[in-house]
N, C-alpha and C positions, 0 to 999 in steps of 0.2 A: 880780410879777416874771415876765418872759417865760421860760417853761420849755421853749422849743423851741430846739434846737441842731442845726445842720447841720454835720457833721464831714466835711471834704474832704481827700483826698490825691491828688496828681497825679504822673504820670510824664511827662516832657517830653523834647524833643530837645536841650535845653541849659538854661542858667540865666538867659537874658536875653531876655524877650519883646520888648523894644524893638529887639533885633537880629534878630528874625524867628524865634526858637525857638517851637515849638508843643507843644501837649498831645498825648500819644499814648495816655494812659489816665487815666480819672478814677474815683475811688471815693468814694461818698457814704454817710453814715450819718445818719439822722434820729433824734434823741432828744427825747422828750417826757415830762415828769413822771418823769425819771430812768430811763426805759426806752427801749431801742432799738426803734423802731416801724417802721422802713423801711430797706432797703438798696438801693443802686443802684450799678452799675459798668458801665463800657463801655470797650472800646478805641476810639480816635479816629484817624481817618485824618488825619495832619498835612498832607497835600498837599505833602510835601517828603521828602527823604531823612532816614533816622535814622542818625546817626553810629554807627560800629562800636563805639565805646566805650560808648555808651548801650545798644546792643543786648546787649553782653556784660554790662553792669551789671544791666539790667532783665530780660534774657531775653525781650525783646519785639523781634521782627524785623519787617521791612517786609512780609513775607507775612502776618503776624498782623493787621496794620492795613489791609491792602489793601482788604478788603471791609467794613471798619468804617465807621460814619457819620462824616461830617465834623462838626466841632464845631457848626457853624451848625444842624445838624439836632437836636442835643441842647440847644442854648442855651435855647429857651423853657421846657423842662421844668426845667432846672437853675435858671434865674432864678426860676421859680415856687416851687421848693422853698426858695429862700433868702429869700423875702419874709417879713417878720415873724419872723425867726430870727436867732440869733447864728451867726456864721461861726467855726468852730473848726478849727484846723490846728496841726500840729507845725512851727512857724515860719511864721507868717502872712505875714511879709515876702517869702516865696518864693511861696506858693500864691495869695494874693489878687491880686498884680499880674498873674500869668499868667491867672487866671480873668477878671479885669477886662478884660485885653487881648483875650482870645478873645470875650468877650461884646460888646465894642465892634465887633470885626470882623464879628460876626454881626448888628450893627445894634440891639443891645439895650443900653439905658442903665439900669443898676441902681445905685441909691443905695448908698453904702458902708454895709454892715451893721455892727452892733457886733461887735467881734473878740474872740476868745479864743485866746491863744497858749499851747499846752500846754508848750512849751519853757520859757517864762518862769515859768509857774506851778509847773512841776516843780522848777526851781531854787529857787523861793521856799519851797515846801512840803516838799521833800525835800533840804535843804541839804547833807546828808552823803553823798549819792550820788556815785560817782566819775565817772559819765558821764551825759549827758542826750540821747544819741542814742536814737532811738525803739527800736531793737533792743535796746540795753542797758537801757533803762527796762523794756521788756517782760520781759526776762530777770530783772531784779531784782524786779519786782512779780509774777512768775509769770503773765504774760499771754502766751498762745500767739501766735506771730508766724511763720506758715508761709512767707510769701514777702516777705522784708524790702524788696525793691525793686520791688514791684508795688502799685498804688494801692488795689486792693480790700482787700488784707491790711493795708496801711498805715492806711487809713481805719478799719478794724475795731479795730485796736490803739489808734489815737488816740482813738477813741470810748470804749473801755474805760478808757484812761488818764484821760480827762476825767471819767468817772464816779467813778474812784478819787480824783481831785483834789477833786471836789465833796464826796465823803464825808469826805475829810481836812479840808476847810474847815469843814464842819458840825460836826466833832468839836472844833474849837478853842474855847477859852474866850472869853467875851464880851469881855474886855479886849483879847485878841489880835486879835479881829475888828475892834474899834474902831480899833486901831492900823493894821491893814491897810487899812481903809476910808480913813483919813486919808491914807495914802501912795499909795493906788491911782490917784489922778488922774494920776500920772506913769508909769503902766505902759502897755505896748502893749495889754494886755488890758483890755477895758471891764468891769471888775468892780465899779464903785462901786454900781450899783443892786442887784446880787446880794448884795453884802456888807451893804448897808443892810437888805435883806429878811431876811437871816440874823440880823442884830443885833436887828431888831424881834421876830423869833420867839424868840430866846434870852431876851429881856427878859420874855417871858410865862411862862418856865419857872421852876422852883424854883431856889434858889440853888445854884450849882455847888460841888461838893466836889472835893477832891484838889489844890487850888492854894493857893499863898500869893502875895501881891502886893507888889511893890516899885516904887514910883513909877510905877504904871500898867502894869507888866509882870507878866504872869501866869507863875508858875513852878510846876512840878509839886512837890507835897509829897514829901519823902523818905518812902518806905515802909519801916518797920522790919520786917525779916524775920528778926531775930535769933531763933533757935530757942529755945523754952522748954526749961528743964532737964527732962530725962526721967529716970525712975528707972533705966532700963536703961542701964548704962554701955557705951560703945563703945570697945573696947580695940584699940589698934594691934597689940599682941602677938598677940591672938587672930586678928585679920584676917590678919596675916603668916603665922601658923602654918597657916591654911587654904590659903594660896597660890592664892587664886582667880585665874583667868585674867583679864587686863585686857581691856577691851572694844575691842580692835583687830580689824580684819578679818584673819583668818589669824594670830592671835596666837601667838607663840612665846615660851616662858619663857626669860628671860635671867638667869643667875645674878648677873652683875655689877650689874644693876639692883636686884635684891632685896638684895644685900649693901650697896649704897649706901643703900637705904632704912633698913636697920638702923643704919648709921653716923650718918645724919642724925638719926634718932629718938633715938639715944643722946646725941648732942651737944646736942640741944634739951632733952632731959629733965634733963641734968646741967649745963646752962648752960656748955658748953665750946665752944671753937672747933674746927672740923673743916675740914681742907684736903683736898679729894678731887679726884683727876684721873681722868676717865673718858673712854673713847674714843667716837668717833662711832657712833651707832646703838644705844647701850646704853639710851637712854630716860631721860636725866638729869632732864628737867623733872618727870616724874611721880615719879621717885625721891626728889626733895626736896619736892615738893608734897604727896604723900600723907601722909608722917609729919608734915609741918608742920600739916596740917589736923587730924590726931588730937591733936597737942599743943595746938593752939589751942582745940579743943573741950574738952579735959580741963581746961585752965587758965583757960578763958574769957577769953583774951587774944588780941589780933591778932598775926599773924605778918607781918613785912615781907619781901617778896621784891624785891631790887634787881637790875635788869637793866642790862647794859652797852649794849645796842642797843635802838632802838625796834622793830626787826624782831622781836626775841625777846619784847619786851613784848606786841606784837600777837599773836604766836603763842600766848603763854600765855593771853591773854584769849579769843581766837577759837577755838583748837583744844583746848588742854589743860583749861581750866575746864569746858567741856561734858563732857569725858571724866571729870573728877573727880566731876561730879554723878551720873554713872552708877556710879562705883566706890564712893564712901563711902556708908554707910547713914544719913547725917544731912544736913540742909540747911545751907548756909553762904552767907555773903555775901562778895563780892569788890569792892574799890574800886580804881580805877586812879588813881594820883597822878602827875601830870606837872609840868614846870616852869611857872613863872608865865606865860611867854609863850604857853602852850597854853590859858589860861583867859580868859574874857570879863570885862571890867570892866563891871558893870551901870551904874555912874554914867556912864562914857564912852559906853556903848551908848544910854542914855536921852538923853544930850546930842546924840548923833549923830542919833537919830530926830527930834529937834525942831529 
């Protein structure tokens, strides 16, 4: 497998090379054997005016490119770096046509290299992310991106993103890689040979653990984290009496919150209904979650929390559950249950794949 990748990001005067738009900055990162081995960046004199909008967006003005080399001066070096390499970009449909047009203007004919589109692969490998803009991906994956609209920073981030995508691919089970290989011929990214090499390597390793299989689809095994019974009892009454401060920044004790905890605990312990009205800001979620956890722990039974809105459901999972893990002195497991339309039918999914 060819392990040399040239990651490129461009800043340009517009988005249409066929209409005369030109490159004003190029950033290149060379990766070999999963390591960044070379960096190259340069402003480029476009031999034309830079629109004001582009100057404001990129912070690259005409004075900055006035003494820069024209693309023809850089073209031989750029073409040499691209030989025997994969071309990697965050949206190859933008960067490659620009680069190809500039190379042709410089009198250099370069065969189209194999392409890797990190937008496409990010959508594939991180399907739950909310955005696939490079700056948003960098933030989500904790990749530093100091100058979002400059090519040197863009190339650096794209290179690190590509290494993260490769790492993700190598972590996938054999069955998933085989499915991806079968589908990859229809992608923008030329991944077939790489996936084939990954599969060959996986087949030499010991049998994978942690997965169950359904009609050729690998699914992660459910990990049972149910805590073992411990001799030391965890008493809600004792915890309540201690009145430990909750782990909020600048936490202030609220009597209403603690009174609600007592009422919820009493209702659960005695199997009674309780109707409680509490004002905004009291901390209702923790007031019913904390006693619910203690009762579930004591009785070794689940407690069901029904929410009226998806927003509250998300808040409980993303904000309140991590807080609960800091508050209560024992481990617990949380499962999120949604309506049928929120779940994937494996049979339909397998049929769709084929």
